[in-house]
C-alpha positions as CSV (number, residue, x, y, z in Angstrom):
1,M,-3.0,20.1,69.2
2,D,0.0,18.7,71.1
3,K,3.5,18.5,69.6
4,R,3.1,14.8,68.6
5,G,-0.2,15.5,66.8
6,A,1.3,18.5,65.0
7,L,4.1,16.3,63.7
8,R,1.7,13.7,62.5
9,A,-0.3,16.3,60.7
10,L,2.8,17.8,59.1
11,G,3.9,14.3,58.0
12,A,0.5,13.6,56.4
13,A,0.6,17.0,54.6
14,T,4.1,16.3,53.3
15,L,3.0,12.8,52.1
16,A,0.0,14.2,50.3
17,A,2.0,17.0,48.6
18,T,4.6,14.4,47.5
19,A,1.8,12.2,46.1
20,A,0.2,15.1,44.3
21,F,3.6,16.1,42.7
22,T,4.2,12.5,41.6
23,L,0.8,12.3,40.0
24,T,1.4,15.6,38.2
25,A,4.8,14.5,37.0
26,C,3.4,11.3,35.6
27,N,0.3,12.9,34.1
28,K,0.6,12.6,30.3
29,N,-1.7,15.6,29.9
30,T,0.7,17.9,31.6
31,P,1.8,20.5,28.9
32,L,5.4,20.2,27.8
33,A,7.6,23.2,27.3
34,F,9.0,23.2,23.8
35,Q,11.9,25.2,22.4
36,G,10.1,25.3,19.0
37,V,6.5,26.4,18.2
38,D,4.0,24.3,20.1
39,V,1.3,23.3,17.6
40,T,-0.3,20.6,19.8
41,G,-3.9,20.0,18.7
42,A,-3.4,21.4,15.2
43,E,-6.0,20.3,12.7
44,Y,-3.6,19.9,9.8
45,A,-0.6,17.8,8.7
46,K,-2.2,14.7,10.1
47,D,-0.6,12.2,7.6
48,I,1.8,11.8,4.7
49,P,0.1,9.3,2.3
50,L,3.0,9.1,-0.1
51,T,5.3,6.4,-1.5
52,D,8.9,5.6,-0.3
53,A,11.9,4.9,-2.5
54,N,11.0,1.2,-2.4
55,G,7.6,1.8,-3.8
56,Q,5.8,1.2,-0.5
57,R,2.8,3.4,0.5
58,R,3.6,5.0,3.8
59,S,1.7,6.6,6.7
60,L,2.6,8.1,10.1
61,K,1.2,5.0,11.7
62,D,4.1,3.0,10.2
63,F,6.5,4.8,12.6
64,S,4.4,4.4,15.8
65,G,6.5,4.5,19.0
66,K,9.0,6.9,17.5
67,V,9.3,10.7,17.4
68,I,8.9,11.6,13.7
69,A,10.6,14.6,12.1
70,V,9.1,15.5,8.7
71,F,10.9,17.9,6.4
72,F,10.1,19.0,2.8
73,G,12.7,19.7,0.2
74,Y,14.4,18.4,-2.9
75,T,17.7,16.7,-3.7
76,Q,19.1,19.6,-5.9
77,C,18.5,22.1,-3.1
78,P,21.8,24.0,-2.7
79,D,21.8,24.8,1.0
80,V,18.6,24.6,3.2
81,C,17.9,20.9,2.6
82,P,21.4,19.5,3.1
83,T,21.9,21.7,6.1
84,T,18.6,20.5,7.7
85,L,19.4,16.8,7.0
86,Q,22.8,17.2,8.5
87,E,21.3,18.7,11.6
88,L,19.0,15.7,11.9
89,V,22.1,13.5,11.7
90,E,23.6,15.5,14.6
91,V,20.4,15.2,16.6
92,K,20.5,11.4,16.2
93,Q,24.1,11.3,17.4
94,A,23.2,13.5,20.4
95,L,20.4,11.1,21.4
96,G,22.9,8.3,22.0
97,A,21.0,5.1,23.0
98,D,17.7,6.7,21.9
99,A,18.9,7.5,18.4
100,N,16.7,4.8,16.8
101,R,13.6,6.4,18.5
102,L,13.8,9.3,16.0
103,Q,12.6,8.8,12.5
104,A,13.5,11.4,9.9
105,I,11.2,11.7,6.9
106,F,12.2,13.7,3.8
107,V,9.3,14.6,1.4
108,T,10.5,15.7,-2.0
109,L,8.9,18.6,-3.6
110,D,10.4,17.6,-6.9
111,P,9.1,14.2,-7.9
112,E,9.9,14.8,-11.5
113,R,13.7,14.7,-10.9
114,D,13.8,13.0,-7.6
115,T,13.2,9.4,-8.7
116,P,13.2,6.6,-6.2
117,E,16.8,5.8,-7.0
118,V,17.9,9.4,-6.7
119,L,16.0,9.9,-3.4
120,K,17.5,6.7,-1.9
121,A,21.1,7.6,-2.9
122,Y,20.7,11.2,-1.7
123,L,19.5,10.2,1.8
124,A,22.1,7.5,2.1
125,N,24.7,10.3,2.1
126,F,23.2,11.4,5.5
127,D,21.7,8.4,7.3
128,D,20.5,5.0,6.0
129,S,17.5,5.2,8.4
130,F,16.1,8.4,6.8
131,V,13.0,7.7,4.8
132,G,12.3,9.6,1.5
133,L,8.8,10.0,0.3
134,R,7.5,11.0,-3.1
135,G,4.3,10.9,-5.2
136,T,2.8,12.3,-8.4
137,P,3.0,16.1,-8.6
138,E,-0.7,16.2,-7.7
139,E,-0.2,14.0,-4.6
140,V,2.7,16.0,-3.4
141,A,0.8,19.3,-3.9
142,A,-2.1,17.9,-1.9
143,V,0.2,16.9,1.0
144,V,2.0,20.3,0.9
145,K,-1.4,22.1,1.1
146,D,-2.4,20.0,4.1
147,F,0.8,20.9,5.8
148,K,0.3,24.6,5.1
149,F,3.7,24.6,3.4
150,Y,4.9,26.8,0.5
151,Y,6.8,26.0,-2.6
152,K,7.1,27.4,-6.1
153,K,9.0,26.3,-9.2
154,V,11.4,29.0,-10.4
155,P,12.7,28.8,-14.1
156,G,16.4,28.6,-14.4
157,K,18.7,30.5,-16.9
158,V,19.0,27.4,-19.1
159,E,15.8,26.3,-20.9
160,G,14.1,23.5,-19.1
161,S,16.1,24.0,-15.9
162,Y,14.5,25.2,-12.6
163,T,14.9,25.5,-8.9
164,L,12.3,25.5,-6.1
165,D,11.6,28.2,-3.6
166,H,10.1,26.7,-0.5
167,S,9.6,27.4,3.1
168,A,11.8,25.5,5.6
169,G,11.1,23.9,8.9
170,I,10.6,20.6,10.6
171,Y,7.4,19.1,11.9
172,L,7.8,17.0,15.0
173,Y,5.3,14.3,15.9
174,D,5.1,12.5,19.2
175,T,5.3,8.7,19.5
176,Q,1.6,8.4,19.0
177,G,1.7,10.2,15.6
178,R,0.3,13.5,16.8
179,L,1.7,16.8,15.5
180,R,3.3,18.6,18.4
181,V,6.1,21.1,17.4
182,Y,7.1,23.1,14.4
183,E,10.9,23.8,14.4
184,R,11.9,26.9,12.4
185,Y,14.8,26.6,10.0
186,G,18.0,27.8,11.7
187,S,17.0,26.9,15.2
188,G,20.0,24.5,15.4
189,P,20.4,20.9,16.5
190,Q,20.5,21.7,20.2
191,V,16.9,23.0,20.1
192,L,15.8,19.9,18.1
193,V,17.5,17.6,20.6
194,Q,15.7,19.2,23.6
195,D,12.3,18.9,21.9
196,V,12.8,15.4,20.7
197,K,13.8,14.3,24.2
198,A,10.7,16.1,25.6
199,L,8.5,14.0,23.3
200,L,10.1,10.6,24.2
201,P,8.1,8.8,26.9
């Protein structure tokens, strides 16, 4: 092969490699590298059939096109819940122009005390866009079981009072409503920001 032919072959090979790279980069099936626990393909936590503070029955499909962050807790939680909600506020701030493409959903484990009014007022202290969900104790228990979550009522020192022990973490769904990442409590907003950005198309 002469020099001109070699150059033509090299150019063709470079073009092919560039095209292959572009196709790979654009391929939606290319695995993403998450900072949290990758749970893509999990056969649980597929929906949250509960009621919001306005009495409307909700589903993950209602938030199609957004990355969804689902968190379980209760409004009288002393530390874990407010810390996590504040981190989600910081994540939205860090997303800048994409802030509205993240939907935070808070599922109460304490529907007896977390009435619609209490839930709405509590979340308004963090961000008006955060959605609070509740249901009957039986409905909440069914959703918790589907999410493989843990919680337990612990009697307080005063008769009739109680707290709740519960696991902590955030479930992240992609814009098509598929569970993708589990973020452990304490990972910090920086980790959340990276994984949310990775899920945004």
